[in-house]
C-alpha positions as CSV (number, residue, x, y, z in Angstrom):
1,M,118.3,62.3,164.2
2,P,121.7,62.6,164.4
3,T,123.5,65.4,166.4
4,V,125.3,68.1,164.5
5,T,128.1,70.0,165.9
6,R,130.4,73.1,164.7
7,E,133.8,72.8,165.6
8,H,136.0,75.4,166.5
9,D,139.3,74.3,165.0
10,I,139.8,72.0,161.9
11,P,140.7,68.6,162.4
12,D,144.1,67.4,161.1
13,T,142.3,65.0,158.9
14,I,140.6,68.0,157.0
15,R,143.4,70.5,157.4
16,S,145.6,67.7,155.0
17,S,143.0,67.8,152.1
18,I,142.6,71.6,151.7
19,T,144.4,72.7,148.4
20,L,144.4,76.2,148.8
21,E,147.7,77.9,150.5
22,S,145.9,80.1,153.1
23,F,142.5,80.9,153.6
24,D,140.6,83.7,155.4
25,Y,137.5,81.8,156.3
26,F,136.7,78.4,157.5
27,D,133.8,76.3,159.3
28,V,133.0,72.8,160.4
29,F,130.1,71.1,161.1
30,T,130.2,67.3,162.1
31,A,127.7,64.8,162.2
32,T,127.3,61.9,165.0
33,T,125.6,59.0,163.3
34,S,126.0,55.2,162.6
35,E,124.9,56.2,159.0
36,A,128.4,57.7,158.0
37,A,129.9,54.3,156.8
38,R,127.2,53.4,154.8
39,K,128.6,55.8,151.5
40,T,131.9,56.8,150.0
41,P,132.9,60.3,150.6
42,E,132.0,60.8,147.0
43,Q,128.6,59.1,147.4
44,W,127.8,61.9,150.3
45,A,129.6,64.7,148.5
46,R,126.5,64.0,145.8
47,A,123.9,63.4,148.0
48,L,124.6,66.7,150.4
49,V,126.1,69.2,147.7
50,D,123.9,67.7,145.0
51,D,120.7,66.0,145.8
52,T,120.2,68.3,149.5
53,V,121.9,71.5,149.0
54,G,120.5,71.5,145.0
55,L,118.9,75.1,143.8
56,S,119.4,76.9,146.5
57,G,123.2,75.9,146.2
58,Q,123.3,76.9,142.9
59,F,121.5,80.3,143.0
60,A,124.1,81.0,145.6
61,W,127.4,79.7,144.1
62,R,127.0,80.8,140.2
63,L,124.6,84.0,140.9
64,I,125.9,85.6,144.6
65,L,129.2,84.2,144.6
66,G,130.0,83.8,140.9
67,L,131.5,80.6,141.5
68,R,132.7,79.4,138.0
69,L,131.2,75.9,138.0
70,A,130.6,73.2,135.4
71,S,127.8,73.3,133.4
72,Q,127.6,69.5,132.3
73,R,127.4,66.5,134.4
74,S,130.7,64.3,134.5
75,P,132.4,62.3,137.1
76,G,135.0,64.7,137.8
77,Y,132.9,67.1,139.4
78,V,129.8,67.4,142.1
79,A,127.4,69.7,141.7
80,G,130.2,71.8,139.2
81,W,132.1,71.4,142.0
82,K,135.3,70.2,140.7
83,I,136.8,67.2,142.8
84,A,140.0,68.1,143.2
85,G,141.2,65.1,145.7
86,L,139.9,61.4,146.8
87,G,140.6,59.0,149.3
88,H,138.9,56.1,151.2
89,D,137.7,58.7,153.3
90,W,137.8,62.1,152.0
91,I,137.4,63.9,149.0
92,T,138.2,67.7,148.2
93,L,135.7,69.8,145.9
94,E,136.9,73.6,145.0
95,A,136.1,76.0,142.6
96,A,136.8,79.7,141.9
97,S,135.4,83.1,140.9
98,W,136.4,86.6,140.1
99,C,136.8,87.3,144.1
100,L,137.9,84.3,145.8
101,S,138.4,80.6,145.9
102,A,136.7,77.6,147.8
103,N,137.1,74.0,148.8
104,V,134.4,72.0,150.3
105,I,135.5,68.9,152.2
106,L,134.1,65.7,153.5
107,H,135.6,63.8,155.9
108,V,133.8,59.9,156.7
109,D,134.9,57.8,159.6
110,T,132.4,54.7,161.4
111,Q,130.6,57.3,163.3
112,Q,131.0,60.8,162.1
113,L,130.5,62.5,158.9
114,S,132.2,65.9,158.8
115,V,131.8,68.5,156.2
116,A,134.3,71.4,156.4
117,T,133.7,74.8,154.0
118,I,137.3,76.8,153.0
119,I,137.4,80.2,151.7
120,R,140.2,82.2,150.6
121,Y,139.5,86.0,149.6
122,D,141.3,86.6,146.2
123,R,139.7,90.5,146.3
124,P,138.8,92.7,148.9
125,V,135.3,92.6,148.1
126,A,135.2,89.0,148.7
127,A,134.9,89.7,152.4
128,L,131.4,91.9,152.2
129,I,130.2,89.4,149.7
130,W,130.5,86.4,151.5
131,A,129.9,87.5,154.9
132,P,126.0,87.7,154.2
133,V,126.0,84.7,152.5
134,S,128.0,82.7,155.4
135,V,125.3,83.3,158.1
136,L,122.7,81.3,155.6
137,H,125.6,78.9,154.9
138,R,125.9,78.5,158.9
139,R,122.4,78.2,159.9
140,G,121.4,75.7,156.7
141,M,124.1,73.3,157.1
142,P,123.2,71.1,160.2
143,G,119.7,70.9,158.6
144,W,121.2,70.3,155.0
145,L,123.7,67.2,156.9
146,R,120.6,65.8,158.7
147,R,118.5,65.8,155.5
148,A,121.3,63.9,153.7
149,L,122.2,61.4,156.2
150,S,118.2,60.6,156.4
151,A,117.4,60.1,153.1
152,R,117.6,56.2,152.5
153,G,116.6,56.5,149.1
154,S,119.8,58.6,147.3
155,R,121.4,56.6,144.7
156,E,124.3,54.5,145.4
157,D,126.0,54.9,142.5
158,G,128.7,57.6,142.9
159,Q,129.1,59.3,139.1
160,Q,124.8,59.2,139.1
161,G,124.0,61.8,142.1
162,S,121.3,64.2,141.3
163,S,117.7,63.0,139.8
164,H,117.8,65.9,137.7
165,A,120.8,65.7,135.8
166,R,121.7,67.4,133.0
167,L,123.0,65.5,130.5
168,H,125.9,66.1,127.6
169,N,123.9,66.4,124.2
170,S,126.0,63.4,122.6
171,V,124.0,61.4,125.0
172,H,120.7,61.9,123.2
173,Q,122.7,62.0,119.9
174,A,124.1,58.7,120.1
175,H,120.1,57.3,119.9
176,P,118.7,57.1,116.3
177,W,115.6,59.6,117.7
178,L,113.3,60.2,115.1
179,I,113.1,63.6,115.8
180,D,116.6,64.3,114.7
181,R,115.7,63.3,111.1
182,I,112.1,65.6,111.5
183,A,114.3,68.1,112.6
184,P,117.5,68.5,111.5
185,D,117.8,72.2,111.3
186,F,116.4,72.8,114.9
187,K,119.5,73.3,117.6
188,L,119.3,71.0,120.3
189,L,119.2,73.0,123.4
190,D,118.8,71.4,126.3
191,V,119.2,67.0,127.3
192,W,117.9,66.0,131.4
193,A,117.8,62.8,132.7
194,L,114.2,62.7,134.6
195,P,113.8,61.3,137.7
196,V,111.4,58.5,136.2
197,E,112.5,54.8,135.9
198,G,110.3,51.5,134.8
199,D,110.3,48.5,132.9
200,R,109.8,48.3,128.8
201,N,106.1,49.0,129.0
202,D,106.4,51.8,131.5
203,F,106.3,54.7,128.7
204,S,102.8,55.0,128.2
205,A,102.1,55.5,132.3
206,F,105.1,58.2,132.6
207,L,103.1,60.0,129.5
208,A,99.8,60.0,131.3
209,T,101.6,61.3,134.2
210,M,102.9,64.0,132.0
211,G,99.3,64.5,130.8
212,S,98.2,65.8,134.0
213,F,101.0,67.9,134.5
214,D,101.0,71.5,135.1
215,P,104.3,73.6,135.1
216,V,102.6,76.8,136.2
217,A,100.6,75.4,139.2
218,S,103.5,73.1,140.0
219,G,107.0,73.5,141.2
220,S,108.9,75.9,143.5
221,A,107.2,79.4,144.3
222,L,110.3,81.1,142.0
223,S,109.4,78.9,139.5
224,R,106.0,79.5,139.3
225,T,106.2,82.8,139.3
226,L,108.6,83.2,136.4
227,F,106.1,80.9,134.4
228,R,103.7,83.3,135.2
229,V,105.6,86.6,134.5
230,R,106.6,84.5,131.1
231,L,103.0,84.2,130.5
232,R,101.8,87.8,131.2
233,L,104.8,89.5,129.2
234,G,103.6,87.3,126.5
235,A,100.2,88.1,126.1
236,W,101.4,92.0,127.2
237,L,103.8,91.8,124.0
238,G,101.3,90.0,121.8
239,W,104.1,86.9,121.7
240,D,101.9,83.9,122.3
241,D,99.0,84.8,119.9
242,S,97.3,81.3,118.6
243,R,95.9,82.8,115.7
244,A,98.9,83.7,113.9
245,E,100.7,81.2,111.4
246,R,104.2,81.7,111.8
247,P,106.8,80.1,109.2
248,I,109.4,77.8,110.8
249,P,112.5,80.2,110.9
250,G,114.1,79.4,107.5
251,S,111.4,77.3,106.2
252,T,107.5,78.2,104.4
253,E,106.4,75.4,106.7
254,T,104.5,76.4,109.8
255,T,104.4,73.1,111.8
256,L,106.8,70.3,112.2
257,S,103.9,68.1,111.3
258,A,104.2,68.1,107.3
259,R,107.5,66.5,107.8
260,L,106.2,63.5,109.6
261,P,106.0,59.6,108.2
262,D,102.4,59.2,106.5
263,D,101.7,56.6,109.3
264,L,102.5,59.2,112.1
265,R,100.6,62.1,111.1
266,A,97.0,61.2,112.9
267,A,96.9,62.7,116.4
268,P,98.7,60.7,119.4
269,D,96.1,59.0,121.3
270,A,98.3,59.0,124.8
271,P,97.8,62.7,126.2
272,F,101.4,63.2,127.1
273,I,100.7,67.0,126.7
274,S,98.4,68.6,129.7
275,E,95.3,70.4,128.3
276,A,97.0,73.2,130.6
277,M,100.1,73.4,128.3
278,Q,98.3,72.9,125.7
279,R,96.3,75.9,126.4
280,R,98.7,78.4,128.1
281,G,101.6,80.7,125.9
282,G,100.8,79.5,122.5
283,G,100.0,76.2,123.7
284,F,102.1,72.8,122.5
285,T,100.4,70.6,120.2
286,P,101.4,66.8,120.0
287,L,103.4,66.2,116.7
288,Y,103.5,62.0,117.1
289,L,103.9,58.9,119.6
290,T,106.0,56.1,118.8
291,A,106.5,53.0,121.6
292,D,109.8,55.1,123.0
293,E,109.6,58.6,122.1
294,C,107.0,61.2,121.5
295,A,107.4,64.9,120.6
296,A,105.2,68.4,120.6
297,E,105.9,71.5,119.3
298,I,105.2,75.2,120.2
299,S,105.1,78.5,118.3
300,N,105.6,81.9,119.0
301,D,107.0,85.1,118.4
302,T,110.2,84.5,120.0
303,V,110.9,80.5,119.3
304,H,109.8,77.4,117.1
305,G,110.5,74.8,119.9
306,V,109.8,71.2,120.2
307,L,109.7,68.9,123.6
308,H,110.7,65.3,123.2
309,L,110.6,62.7,125.8
310,A,111.7,59.4,125.0
311,W,111.8,56.2,127.1
312,V,115.9,55.7,127.5
313,E,117.1,51.7,128.3
314,Q,119.8,51.5,130.7
315,H,120.6,48.0,132.2
316,G,118.7,44.9,133.5
317,G,115.6,45.7,131.8
318,L,115.1,49.0,133.3
319,Y,114.4,52.3,131.6
320,R,115.1,55.9,132.1
321,A,112.7,59.3,131.0
322,Q,114.8,61.5,129.3
323,M,113.3,65.0,128.5
324,S,114.8,67.1,125.2
325,I,114.5,70.7,123.9
326,Y,115.0,71.4,120.3
327,V,114.6,75.6,119.1
328,K,115.2,77.8,116.3
329,P,114.9,81.6,117.5
330,R,113.0,83.6,115.4
331,G,115.5,86.4,114.6
332,M,117.6,88.7,116.6
333,L,114.5,88.7,119.1
334,G,114.3,85.0,119.6
335,E,118.5,85.3,120.1
336,I,118.1,87.7,122.5
337,Y,115.2,86.1,124.8
338,L,117.0,82.9,124.5
339,K,120.4,84.1,126.2
340,A,118.2,86.0,128.4
341,I,116.4,83.2,130.1
342,Q,119.2,80.8,130.4
343,P,120.5,81.2,133.8
344,F,116.7,81.2,135.0
345,R,115.6,78.0,132.9
346,H,119.1,76.0,134.3
347,L,119.0,76.9,138.1
348,I,115.6,77.7,138.7
349,V,113.2,76.4,136.0
350,Y,113.7,73.3,134.9
351,P,115.0,71.8,138.1
352,A,112.3,72.8,140.0
353,L,110.1,71.1,137.2
354,I,112.1,67.8,137.0
355,R,111.2,67.8,140.5
356,E,108.0,67.9,140.0
357,I,107.8,65.3,137.7
358,G,109.4,62.9,140.3
359,L,107.3,63.4,142.7
360,A,104.3,63.2,140.4
361,W,105.8,60.0,139.1
362,N,106.7,58.3,142.3
363,G,102.7,59.4,143.9
364,R,100.5,58.0,140.8
365,R,98.0,55.5,141.4
366,P,99.3,52.6,142.8
367,G,98.6,49.5,140.2
368,C,99.0,52.2,137.1
369,S,102.7,50.6,136.6
370,R,104.7,48.4,137.8
371,G,107.7,51.1,137.5
């Protein structure tokens, strides 16, 4: 295990990379290890800030500190932090909220990886907000550094980083997916790259993995709790009554299956929607299955929604799974509901869910796929 120490002064190599004109707090942690030189500063930033700190960091940065982080992935950002400066052995990330400004700086040499956190209080209340967060930050940083250094499986591509990347809608819309012809009146809400890769013939293996997945029983404790709260709330208020026939908003149709081509109207053979997902919360109903995409719909008192799974060619014969969510809200209740759950969906539910999908894919039975 690498040795991690906390520095009492800011090294000149880091001080010269600070973008803040002044600051009120700093800490510097240095890991001594022969592994430091195997990645660039940007790759280490993605491995540490995005992949390792990950969900807990997003919760603290966005909801507690109020940092204004980018919501879409981009080569110019790391976990929503802007890349403010980049050299051959250093990188500076910056972000700000209504009360404070921050830098995270990584410096790399042949035997050491150093990480500095620099905070400027832009309003007096920032000191009160940062104080308890800083305690958790200082306790967590040695462990995060060690985990990032030991994660040899992390991607080396500096622009890919996290295995649960939220993609821009245009990435999905660049493909001529059948769902876009069937549901052109639905809003594309989210697109996520899943940590699932394989060859051209592995789509069925991925669907089999999804067919055994239960989001209410998987993921983080917080994610499972949010799913259960939603199901309990839906049961109390009658949102998810499966006996109700609800027209698609703006239409007389009650299901998208009526819009399918004749050759796709038969029930899909592959069980890509688990029995648990069909049974709970009004339930998903499989719509169609092709060689590289499938879809299922759900209808309740808040939305008519579609879960879309696709198998997207990358390069060199490699394919990656992609998940998209389409919705049509049901009146004012649906609009309010979607706005209320957005931060929980982006910061907690989907990242935790997608990590579990990746674990399920990597832990599938040997021989079930060449993946």
